[in-house]
N, C-alpha and C positions, 0 to 999 in steps of 0.2 A: 530716578527715573527707572522701574526694570524692565528688564527685555521679556519678552514672550515667545515662547517657542509658538510657532501658527500652528503646531498638531497638539496642541495640548493648552487645557485652562489655566494649571500653573504656573507661576511667578519665578522669572530668572533673574541671579544678579550675573553682573558683567564682572570681568578683571579690575577696572576701577571702581566698580559700585562695592566687591567685598571688600577691596583693599581700604576703602574707607569706612566700611563697617568695623572692621578688623582694626583699625587705625594702624596699617602696614604698608612696606613697599609694594608696591605690583609685581616684583620680581619674588617676592616670599610669596607672593599667591601662589606663583605658575610654579614655585619649590614645592606647597603644600600639594597642589592638585597632581604633581609629577610622582609626589610617592603615595599617593591615595589618602592621605590624612583626614582629607577637606571633602565633603560631596561634589561630584561634578560630574558633567557630561560634554563630551565633544560633538559639539552638531555642525556640520560643513564646515570645520576647520576652524572652529574656536568655540572656545570654552565659557561653557553656562555652569552658574552654581543654582541649584533648586534650593529657594528661600525658606522653605519650611526645613527642608531638610538641615540647612545650613545652623538656620534657629536651634533645631534639635541637638546638632552637633558641638553648637556653645552650649547649653545647657548640660550636657554628658560633663564640659568640664569645670561644673560649679563645684564647692566645694560644700559641707554641710552632714549631719548625720541624720537630718528628715529626709534627704535627695537617696543618700547612699543605703539607708535600710526602710526604704518603701518596699511592700508585697511587690511582686510581680502580680501582673494578671494573668488568669489560667485563659490565653488563649495563643493559637498560632498564627504567626506573622508571614509576611514575606510575599514568595511568587506563587502565582498559582499552579498548581496540578492536579489534572484531573485524577489520578492513579492516589495523588495523597488526600485529598477530598474525599473521597470512597472511602480511604481506610480510615480516617478519621471519624466517619459515620458509624462503617462497618463493626470496627474494634469496642464503640460505644463507650470508649474514655471519658466523655464527656468535657472534651475541650474545645473552646469555640473557636472560631478563625475570623480572620481579617486578613485579604489576601490583595495586595496592590503593590507588586513588584519586589524583586530582591534587594534594593538599594532603599527604599520604604521600609522595609522587614529589618534589614541590618541597622537602619537609623531608631526605627522603634524599641528593637531589642536590647540596645543600647542603652535606649531610654528607662530601660525597664517594663515596656510596656505589654510585653508577653514572656510566656516562656519558653516559645520556639521560634524558629523561621526557616523556610524553606528557600534557598539560596542556589542561582545558576550564573554567579556572576566570573567571566573569563578575564584572567589576565594576562593581556599580549606580552607582556615584561617576559614573562616566564612559562607561558603556552602553558598555563595550569588555572587548575577552576577553584574558586572560591575560597583557597585557603589565605592568598595572599590580600584577597578584600579585608576578611576578617583578623588577621592581624595588623592592618592597616588602620582597622575603624576601633579596634579594642585588645590591645597588646597587654596581655598577663590577666585575661579575662578568666574570669571561672565561668568557661562552658565550653563544652565539648560540639565537634563536627560530625556527626554520622552521617554515612551515605545513605541514599534512599536509590537512586537509579540512574542506570544510564539512560538517555533518551536520546530518539533520531529526532532531528530539526530539520526542516527545509522549508521549501517552499509550497504550500497548500493553496492548491489551484482550480479555479473550474475545470472539472472533468472534459468540456471540449477544446478545453486550451491545452491539452497535453503534448498535442503535436506543434505549439507555438513555443510554447514556454520549456528550456531546458537547464536555463541557469538563471544566474541575478542578471546576468546584461540583456536578457530578452525581457525584462521589466518594465524598459524603456519606454513610454507613451502608453503604459497599461494603470489603471485603476489598483492600489496598493491598501489596505488598512495597518496601520503599524501601530506597535504598543504605545503607552507613554515611555518618557525622557525619566531615565532612571529604572526602570523595568531591564532584567537580565536580558530578555530576549530584545530588547530596541537596542540595547547598550552592545549586543553581539552581532545586532544585524548590521549598524552604524559600521562596527571594526570589519566584517565581510565584505563589505560595498568598498571601502576605503583599502582593503588587501585588494579588492579588484580593478579598482581605479576608476569605481563608477560613482556618477556625482548625484546626488540623491533627488537633487532637482529637475531630474531626468525622467522621475516616478511622480505618478497622480496620488498625492496623497491623502487619503481619507480624514476625517478626526480618529484622535487614537479608540481602541477599544483598551478597557482595562482589565481583562482577562483572556488566557489563551480561548476559553470556549467563545467568547463575544469575537473576536479577532477573527475564529474560523467559521461562525455564525455568517459573517457579512460574507463571508464568498457564498457559503451555501445557499445565502440567498439573494446572489448575484447582485450584491451592493458592491462588490468588488470584484476584480479577478483575479486578487491573490493576497496571501499574506506570510508572516512568515512563523510557520508555528511547528507542532508536532506531529508524527503521522499516526498518532493515536488517534487524534482528533478528526485529523482528514479521513481517516477509514470510517470511522462511525459514521460521518456523513455523505461518504460514497464520493469523495473528493478527490482531486489526481495529489498527488506528492513527488518533489523531487528533491531527494535528501542532499544534504548539503555538509552536516556535520552533527557527530555524537559527541552531547556535552553530559557532565556531571551535575546531577540535582541532590544537594546534599540538605540536611536539617542541621540548624544552628541552636545547640538545646543546653539552657539553663544548668549547670551541673547540679543544684540542689532539687531543682524542678525536676530533673530527670530519675532522680530517688522515690519521688511521692507517687500517689497510685494512678492518676490520670496518665503520668508517662509511664510508668512500667506497663500499664496497659495496651497503649498504644505500641511500644516496642515491641514486647511480647506477640502483637500480632502480627509485624515484620516477616517474624520466622514462622508462621503459620502455612499451612497448606492452601489453606482459604487466600490468602492472600497472592502467594506466588500462582494459585493457579487464573487468580482474576489477573494480574499481571502476565501470564503468558499468552492470556485471549486476546490483550490488546497490542496493536502492532508498535513496534516502535519502544519498549523497556525492555531493561536488563535489569534484575534488580536479585543478583547473586551475591552481591557485598551489599543489602539493605540491613539497616542495624549496626555496622562496624564501624569502627572510630576510622579517622580519618585525619582529625587533629583534635589535641587535646590542650586546652589552654591553661 
């Protein structure tokens, strides 16, 4: 029987269940999780493995010409970002979108379900962004990681609570909207809670929001006291903001698709005055390295 995270409708496997599925010892499961080889999330000190992501991970290991030669869909995957969403539309590149979190995007990209994915995945061991996750999931992949933006992230809170919430410790007893397990936002928030030695159980968690915009909307409508979100969205809704971290939001792009017309049109737009002017009008973005190569597969 699978274990379900109470804040998500997704299904998760425990260590014994994954060991049984893979027919390996539990110690080997811990090794796979420690190296980032298998999709996982550590919630309240316990390792959980998203079942759908694990099955896609298994499928990536299959051999056969039909799979390796399948064409990628012209779809942008991964984490939702309001500036990225705007740039894809404004550039008129024709790339469709399916945003459902960084881990989901990385898994789907590896399974050839799209030509690019937006990522903000923090690796605590190296204190770095995205490169460790891509290396672990896709060693030797024919892909490139492009910089998109540095973003200020923190607590987005009701304006009338600014005097009461100045940091993570002040969330105790408050109502908060989290992101789904597997989203870069959720993974980073769980990491910051552990670093601050704060138990998640002290915060009243609402059902998950599956996009940055939806999470902030909960605060704007008064449904939640706070969320862990972007400064840009807090400013758009005239909400309070407590900065906690600056993160790297990068774009994982298929090398072959990079040279096709849709992606070339989009990448060219990143160096335009229109893009930089719009980014400057939003709070919390630094796009000085947009389009530059951060990793070459």
